[in-house]
C-alpha positions in Angstrom: 34.1 13.8 32.3 36.0 14.1 29.0 36.9 11.0 27.2 40.6 11.3 28.0 39.9 12.0 31.7 37.5 9.0 31.7 40.1 6.6 30.3 42.9 8.0 32.5 40.7 7.6 35.6 39.8 4.0 34.5 43.5 3.1 33.8 44.4 4.4 37.3 41.7 2.2 38.8 43.1 -0.8 36.9 46.7 -0.2 37.9 45.6 0.1 41.6 43.5 -3.0 41.4 40.4 -1.0 42.3 38.3 -1.4 39.1 37.4 -5.0 39.9 36.5 -4.1 43.5 34.2 -1.4 42.3 32.5 -3.8 39.9 32.1 -6.4 42.6 30.8 -4.0 45.2 27.9 -3.4 42.8 27.4 -7.2 42.5 28.0 -6.9 38.8 29.4 -9.9 36.9 32.2 -9.9 34.4 29.8 -10.6 31.6 27.6 -7.6 32.3 30.7 -5.4 32.5 32.0 -6.8 29.3 28.7 -6.1 27.5 28.7 -2.5 28.8 32.2 -2.1 27.2 31.3 -4.1 24.1 34.3 -6.5 24.6 34.9 -10.1 25.6 34.9 -11.0 29.3 38.6 -11.9 28.9 39.4 -8.3 28.0 37.7 -6.9 31.1 39.5 -9.5 33.2 42.9 -8.6 31.7 42.2 -4.9 32.3 41.1 -5.4 35.9 44.2 -7.5 36.6 46.5 -5.0 35.0 47.7 -7.4 32.3 46.5 -5.2 29.5 45.8 -1.5 29.2 42.3 -0.5 28.1 42.3 1.5 24.9 40.0 3.2 22.4 36.2 3.4 22.5 35.8 0.2 24.6 37.9 1.9 27.3 35.8 5.0 27.1 32.5 2.9 27.3 33.8 0.8 30.2 35.2 3.9 32.1 31.9 5.7 31.8 29.9 2.6 32.8 32.2 2.0 35.8 31.9 5.7 36.8 28.1 5.3 36.8 28.5 2.3 39.1 30.7 4.3 41.5 28.0 7.1 41.5 25.2 4.5 42.3 27.2 2.9 45.1 28.2 6.3 46.6 24.5 7.4 46.5 23.6 4.2 48.4 21.4 2.8 45.6 21.0 -0.9 45.2 22.5 -2.1 41.9 
């Protein structure tokens, strides 16, 4: 995925309220997700609740990390 496509996909998941569900299905805590994006837990929380739009490199990192989680879940791997 390109960076722009990654971020647009991630923003769509946030708007739909799906980003949090994807993270939780993988039994991944807010702290681990925040570390993957290089941001505070509060930032990830605001993104997932649709209170703030993810931007910049942090959005790209989190989008790619979340995409990898979706791939693992859809392959049936244990996270």
